[in-house]
C-alpha positions as a Markdown table, in Angstrom:
| # | Residue | x | y | z |
|---|---|---|---|---|
| 1 | Met | -81.9 | -48.2 | 9.5 |
| 2 | Lys | -79.3 | -49.3 | 12.0 |
| 3 | Leu | -80.9 | -50.7 | 15.1 |
| 4 | Thr | -79.6 | -48.9 | 18.2 |
| 5 | Gln | -80.2 | -51.0 | 21.3 |
| 6 | Gly | -77.8 | -51.7 | 24.1 |
| 7 | Cys | -74.3 | -50.5 | 24.9 |
| 8 | Phe | -72.1 | -49.4 | 22.0 |
| 9 | Ser | -75.1 | -49.2 | 19.6 |
| 10 | Tyr | -74.1 | -45.8 | 18.2 |
| 11 | Leu | -70.5 | -47.0 | 17.5 |
| 12 | Pro | -69.4 | -49.1 | 14.5 |
| 13 | Asp | -70.1 | -52.8 | 15.0 |
| 14 | Leu | -67.7 | -54.5 | 17.4 |
| 15 | Thr | -65.0 | -56.8 | 16.0 |
| 16 | Asp | -64.6 | -60.2 | 17.5 |
| 17 | Asp | -61.5 | -59.0 | 19.3 |
| 18 | Gln | -63.5 | -56.2 | 20.9 |
| 19 | Ile | -66.3 | -58.6 | 21.8 |
| 20 | Tyr | -63.7 | -60.8 | 23.4 |
| 21 | Ser | -62.4 | -57.9 | 25.5 |
| 22 | Gln | -65.9 | -56.9 | 26.6 |
| 23 | Val | -66.8 | -60.5 | 27.6 |
| 24 | Gln | -63.5 | -60.8 | 29.5 |
| 25 | Tyr | -64.4 | -57.6 | 31.3 |
| 26 | Cys | -67.8 | -59.2 | 32.3 |
| 27 | Leu | -66.1 | -62.3 | 33.5 |
| 28 | Ala | -63.5 | -60.4 | 35.5 |
| 29 | Lys | -66.4 | -58.7 | 37.3 |
| 30 | Gly | -67.9 | -62.1 | 38.1 |
| 31 | Trp | -71.0 | -61.6 | 35.9 |
| 32 | Ala | -72.7 | -64.5 | 34.2 |
| 33 | Val | -72.6 | -64.1 | 30.4 |
| 34 | Asn | -75.4 | -65.2 | 28.1 |
| 35 | Ile | -76.1 | -65.1 | 24.4 |
| 36 | Glu | -79.6 | -64.3 | 23.0 |
| 37 | Phe | -81.1 | -64.0 | 19.6 |
| 38 | Thr | -84.3 | -62.7 | 17.9 |
| 39 | Asp | -85.8 | -61.8 | 14.6 |
| 40 | Asp | -88.1 | -59.3 | 16.3 |
| 41 | Pro | -86.0 | -56.4 | 17.7 |
| 42 | His | -88.9 | -54.2 | 18.8 |
| 43 | Pro | -87.8 | -52.1 | 21.7 |
| 44 | Arg | -90.4 | -53.6 | 24.0 |
| 45 | Asn | -89.4 | -57.1 | 23.1 |
| 46 | Thr | -87.0 | -57.7 | 25.9 |
| 47 | Tyr | -87.4 | -61.5 | 26.0 |
| 48 | Trp | -85.1 | -62.8 | 23.3 |
| 49 | Glu | -84.5 | -66.5 | 22.8 |
| 50 | Met | -81.5 | -67.8 | 24.8 |
| 51 | Trp | -78.7 | -69.7 | 23.2 |
| 52 | Gly | -78.1 | -72.4 | 25.8 |
| 53 | Leu | -77.9 | -71.5 | 29.4 |
| 54 | Pro | -76.2 | -68.5 | 31.1 |
| 55 | Met | -72.4 | -69.2 | 31.4 |
| 56 | Phe | -71.7 | -69.2 | 35.1 |
| 57 | Asp | -68.2 | -69.7 | 36.5 |
| 58 | Leu | -66.3 | -69.1 | 33.3 |
| 59 | Gln | -62.8 | -67.7 | 33.6 |
| 60 | Asp | -61.9 | -67.1 | 30.0 |
| 61 | Ala | -63.9 | -65.5 | 27.2 |
| 62 | Ala | -62.9 | -68.1 | 24.7 |
| 63 | Gly | -65.8 | -70.3 | 25.8 |
| 64 | Val | -68.3 | -67.5 | 25.1 |
| 65 | Met | -66.7 | -66.8 | 21.8 |
| 66 | Met | -67.0 | -70.5 | 20.8 |
| 67 | Glu | -70.7 | -70.4 | 21.7 |
| 68 | Leu | -71.1 | -67.1 | 19.8 |
| 69 | Ala | -69.6 | -68.6 | 16.7 |
| 70 | Glu | -72.0 | -71.6 | 16.9 |
| 71 | Cys | -75.0 | -69.3 | 17.4 |
| 72 | Arg | -73.9 | -67.2 | 14.4 |
| 73 | Arg | -73.6 | -70.3 | 12.4 |
| 74 | Val | -77.2 | -71.3 | 13.2 |
| 75 | Tyr | -78.9 | -67.9 | 13.6 |
| 76 | Gly | -76.6 | -65.6 | 11.5 |
| 77 | Asp | -79.6 | -64.1 | 9.9 |
| 78 | Arg | -80.9 | -62.7 | 13.2 |
| 79 | Tyr | -79.9 | -60.2 | 15.8 |
| 80 | Ile | -77.6 | -61.7 | 18.5 |
| 81 | Arg | -76.7 | -60.0 | 21.7 |
| 82 | Ile | -74.5 | -60.8 | 24.7 |
| 83 | Ser | -75.5 | -59.8 | 28.2 |
| 84 | Gly | -73.6 | -59.8 | 31.5 |
| 85 | Phe | -75.8 | -60.5 | 34.5 |
| 86 | Asp | -74.6 | -59.4 | 38.0 |
| 87 | Cys | -76.1 | -61.6 | 40.7 |
| 88 | Ser | -74.5 | -59.5 | 43.5 |
| 89 | Pro | -77.0 | -58.7 | 46.3 |
| 90 | Gly | -78.4 | -55.3 | 45.6 |
| 91 | Trp | -77.9 | -55.5 | 41.9 |
| 92 | Glu | -79.3 | -58.8 | 40.6 |
| 93 | Ser | -79.8 | -57.6 | 37.1 |
| 94 | Val | -78.2 | -57.2 | 33.7 |
| 95 | Arg | -75.3 | -54.8 | 33.9 |
| 96 | Ile | -74.3 | -54.8 | 30.2 |
| 97 | Ser | -75.9 | -55.8 | 27.0 |
| 98 | Phe | -74.7 | -55.3 | 23.4 |
| 99 | Leu | -75.4 | -56.5 | 19.9 |
| 100 | Val | -72.8 | -58.8 | 18.3 |
| 101 | Asn | -74.6 | -59.8 | 15.1 |
| 102 | Arg | -77.1 | -58.1 | 12.8 |
| 103 | Pro | -79.0 | -59.5 | 9.8 |
| 104 | Lys | -78.0 | -58.4 | 6.3 |
| 105 | Gln | -81.3 | -56.5 | 6.1 |
| 106 | Glu | -82.1 | -54.5 | 9.2 |
| 107 | Ala | -85.6 | -54.3 | 10.6 |
| 108 | Glu | -87.5 | -51.2 | 9.7 |
| 109 | Leu | -89.4 | -49.6 | 12.7 |
| 110 | Glu | -91.6 | -46.6 | 12.4 |
| 111 | Leu | -92.6 | -44.3 | 15.3 |
| 112 | Val | -96.4 | -43.5 | 15.1 |
| 113 | Arg | -97.7 | -40.5 | 17.1 |
| 114 | Gln | -101.3 | -40.3 | 18.4 |
| 115 | Glu | -102.9 | -37.3 | 20.1 |
| 116 | Val | -105.3 | -38.5 | 22.8 |
| 117 | Gly | -107.5 | -36.7 | 25.3 |
| 118 | Gly | -106.1 | -34.1 | 27.6 |
| 119 | Arg | -103.5 | -33.0 | 25.2 |
| 120 | Ala | -101.5 | -36.1 | 25.8 |
| 121 | Ile | -99.5 | -37.7 | 23.1 |
| 122 | Arg | -99.0 | -41.4 | 22.8 |
| 123 | Tyr | -96.2 | -43.0 | 20.7 |
| 124 | Thr | -96.3 | -46.5 | 19.3 |
| 125 | Thr | -93.5 | -48.4 | 17.4 |
| 126 | Val | -94.6 | -50.4 | 14.4 |
| 127 | Arg | -92.5 | -52.8 | 12.4 |
| 128 | Arg | -92.6 | -52.0 | 8.6 |
| 129 | Pro | -91.8 | -54.6 | 5.9 |
| 130 | Ala | -88.2 | -54.4 | 4.9 |
| 131 | Ala | -87.5 | -52.4 | 1.8 |
| 132 | His | -86.1 | -54.4 | -1.0 |
| 133 | Ala | -83.6 | -53.1 | -3.5 |
| 134 | Ser | -85.1 | -52.7 | -7.0 |
| 135 | Thr | -83.4 | -54.3 | -9.9 |
């Protein structure tokens, strides 16, 4: 199952040149760029581990790409995303976020439906163990 979180998640995975272009777009807008990683991509897990500090005042995406390469070297078996944070008054939030690395074996999430009182329906997402190929 291909995880679909963030911008571009329904498109094929971005190449490094495409990632560079998106990072350069963020920097041109004056947004702080940061890199995050996790091994728990549950949709409600919004607090991923940060790789270093947010990169304020960068002018060129090459610095971000250098940090991304190092993060991939250390955590290449995890999900990695890049976010662009807009600190402009009135926004002060993430304006863009997209995956830049996936593990070889994607996480398996299952949607569980529960019927509760008053004809209400409650949904829960549960992580299933990864399916292994049989030999």
